[in-house]
Every structure is written in C-alpha cells, then in structure tokens.
C-alpha positions in Angstrom: 4.4 18.4 -10.2 6.3 17.3 -7.1 4.4 14.0 -6.9 5.1 13.3 -10.6 8.8 14.0 -10.3 9.1 11.8 -7.1 7.2 9.0 -8.8 9.5 9.2 -11.8 12.6 9.1 -9.6 11.3 6.2 -7.5 10.3 4.3 -10.7 13.8 4.8 -12.2 15.4 3.7 -8.9 13.3 0.6 -8.8 14.0 -0.2 -12.5 17.7 0.1 -11.7 17.2 -2.7 -9.2 15.8 -4.9 -12.0 12.2 -4.6 -10.9 9.4 -5.0 -13.5 8.1 -1.7 -14.9 4.6 -2.0 -13.5 5.9 -2.9 -10.0 8.5 -0.1 -10.3 5.8 2.4 -11.1 3.7 1.3 -8.0 6.8 1.6 -5.8 7.7 5.0 -7.2 4.1 6.3 -6.7 4.0 4.9 -3.1 7.2 6.6 -2.2 6.0 9.9 -3.7 2.8 10.1 -1.5 3.2 11.1 2.1 1.1 10.1 5.1 -1.5 12.7 5.8 -2.5 11.2 9.1 1.0 11.3 10.5 1.6 14.9 9.5 -1.8 16.1 10.8 -1.2 14.3 14.1 2.2 15.9 14.4 0.8 19.4 13.5 -1.8 18.9 16.2 0.7 17.8 18.8 2.9 20.8 18.2 -0.2 23.0 18.1 0.7 24.3 14.6 -2.4 23.1 12.7 -3.8 26.6 12.7 -0.5 28.3 11.7 0.0 29.5 8.2 2.5 26.7 7.4 0.2 24.1 9.1 -2.8 25.1 6.9 -0.6 25.1 3.8 0.8 21.6 4.7 -2.7 20.3 5.2 -3.9 21.7 1.8 -0.9 20.1 0.0 -1.5 16.8 1.7 -5.2 16.8 0.7 -4.2 17.5 -2.9 -1.8 14.6 -2.8 -4.6 12.4 -1.4 -6.8 13.3 -4.3 -3.8 12.5 -6.6 -3.6 9.1 -4.9 -7.1 8.3 -6.2 -5.9 8.8 -9.8 -2.8 6.8 -9.0 -4.9 3.8 -7.9 -7.0 4.1 -11.1 -3.7 4.0 -13.2 -2.5 1.0 -11.3 -5.8 -0.8 -12.0 -5.5 0.1 -15.7 -2.0 -1.2 -16.1 -2.4 -4.4 -14.2 -2.8 -7.5 -16.2 -5.5 -10.2 -15.7 -3.2 -12.5 -13.7 -2.4 -10.0 -10.9 -4.4 -7.9 -8.5 -4.1 -4.2 -9.1 -3.3 -3.5 -5.5 -1.2 -6.6 -4.7 2.6 -6.3 -4.7 4.5 -9.5 -4.8 7.4 -9.9 -2.4 10.4 -8.1 -3.9 13.1 -9.5 -1.7 
C-alpha cells in the first residue's frame, strides 16, 4: 500500500511538472522503491541486521523488490513501440 501511495504522489508531482503520463508513472514508481542494498549495508555496519527492526526492514525491502518486478512488467506493457520500456529520455 505504501509503494502504491508513493507511486501515486510521485506521478502526480511529475504530471504537475508537465511530464508525459507514462514518464510520470515511471518516475513515481522509481521514487517509491527504496534501495535494498544500501539499507542492508547500513544495518550490517550498525550491527542491527539481527535486531527485530533490522529483520522487519529486510522483510519490507524484499517485498518491495518483488513489487519492483511487477512495476517493470507494467512499464513494458504501457510503453509504445517507439520507446524502450526501460529507457527514460532526458527530462531537463
């Protein structure tokens, strides 16, 4: 639910900046997903990976990673024939 809400907020923010709906959706989804590798490394450095909150954070991140697979499938489905599903054009 958190990923969906963050994706929606990011998409709306990108649309407010006059970005195409498809690109806005990709931006919103990318902002909603966190970096598992960074968080796991940080938990290990602080020796909190075996704590209750460390295990919970790891579980949440893994579920988000699984959600990222579905997000990539959706991106491929909404892309048109002229653009690559995983290629974002320069927005600046």
